[in-house]
C-alpha positions in Angstrom: -7.2 -17.5 13.5 -6.3 -21.2 12.9 -4.3 -22.3 9.8 -6.3 -24.5 7.5 -3.3 -26.6 6.7 -1.2 -27.1 9.9 -3.9 -26.2 12.4 -1.6 -23.8 14.3 -2.7 -20.5 15.7 -1.7 -17.5 13.4 -2.5 -13.8 13.3 -6.0 -12.8 12.4 -6.6 -12.0 8.7 -3.2 -13.4 7.6 -2.9 -14.3 3.9 -0.2 -16.9 4.5 0.6 -19.1 7.5 4.1 -18.2 8.9 4.5 -21.8 10.2 3.9 -23.9 7.1 3.5 -21.2 4.4 0.0 -22.3 3.2 -2.2 -19.7 1.6 -5.2 -18.9 3.7 -8.6 -18.4 2.1 -10.9 -15.5 2.9 -13.4 -17.9 4.5 -10.7 -18.9 7.0 -10.9 -15.4 8.6 -14.5 -14.3 8.5 -15.1 -10.7 9.6 -15.8 -7.2 8.5 -12.1 -6.4 7.7 -11.8 -9.2 5.1 -15.3 -9.6 3.6 -15.9 -5.9 2.9 -12.5 -4.4 2.3 -12.1 -2.2 -0.8 -9.2 -2.7 -3.2 -6.4 -0.3 -3.1 -6.3 2.4 -5.8 -3.1 3.8 -7.2 -3.4 7.6 -6.7 -1.1 10.6 -6.2 -0.7 11.5 -2.6 -2.2 14.9 -1.5 -0.4 15.0 1.8 3.0 13.3 1.3 4.4 15.1 -1.7 7.5 16.9 -2.7 6.7 17.7 -6.3 3.5 16.1 -7.5 2.8 13.3 -5.0 3.6 10.4 -7.4 6.2 8.9 -5.1 4.1 9.4 -2.0 1.2 7.6 -3.8 3.3 4.8 -5.0 4.7 4.4 -1.4 1.2 4.2 0.1 0.1 1.7 -2.6 3.0 -0.6 -2.2 3.4 0.0 1.6 6.9 1.2 1.2 8.6 4.3 2.6 8.2 7.1 -0.1 11.8 8.1 0.4 12.9 4.7 -1.0 10.6 5.3 -4.0 12.1 8.8 -4.4 15.6 7.4 -4.4 14.7 4.8 -7.0 13.2 7.6 -9.2 16.4 9.6 -8.8 18.5 6.7 -9.9 16.2 6.1 -12.8 16.6 9.7 -13.9 20.4 9.7 -13.7 21.2 6.2 -14.8 18.5 5.3 -17.3 17.1 8.7 -18.4 13.5 7.3 -18.7 12.7 8.1 -15.0 11.8 11.7 -15.8 9.4 10.7 -18.6 7.8 8.0 -16.5 7.3 10.5 -13.6 5.6 13.1 -15.9 3.4 10.4 -17.4 2.3 9.2 -13.9 1.8 12.8 -12.9 -0.7 13.3 -15.7 -2.4 9.9 -15.5 -2.8 9.3 -11.8 -5.7 11.0 -10.0 -5.1 13.1 -6.9 -6.2 11.3 -3.7 -8.5 13.1 -1.4 -6.7 14.3 1.8 -8.6 12.0 4.2 -7.9 8.9 2.1 -4.1 9.4 2.1 -4.0 10.4 5.8 -6.0 7.4 6.9 -3.9 5.0 4.8 -0.6 6.3 6.2 -1.9 6.1 9.8 -3.1 2.5 9.4 -6.7 3.4 10.4 -5.9 3.9 14.1 -8.6 5.8 15.8 -8.3 7.5 19.1 -11.4 7.9 21.2 -11.5 10.5 23.9 
């Protein structure tokens, strides 16, 4: 893919050019991955969960390791006290993700053909 601003070659489907920092438009990278992608939905994880899957779902949504999210929740519970209330609210509010959605998102949609 070519940057629309500096005309240098960058990775396909990039949102920003890593040479000049210019934002790339969707039309700069036409293809099925960009034009027909569905937005992410915030859901509880059904495969990566310790208690209710809230931290696993947040980790998948923000592309962060769920262990970091769990440590932040633990700090929020012990330091602020509102972490437990927020966790229970998210446990009730967030829908449970289907198992295939969470597994496909964590593997990065890599398919093995035999």
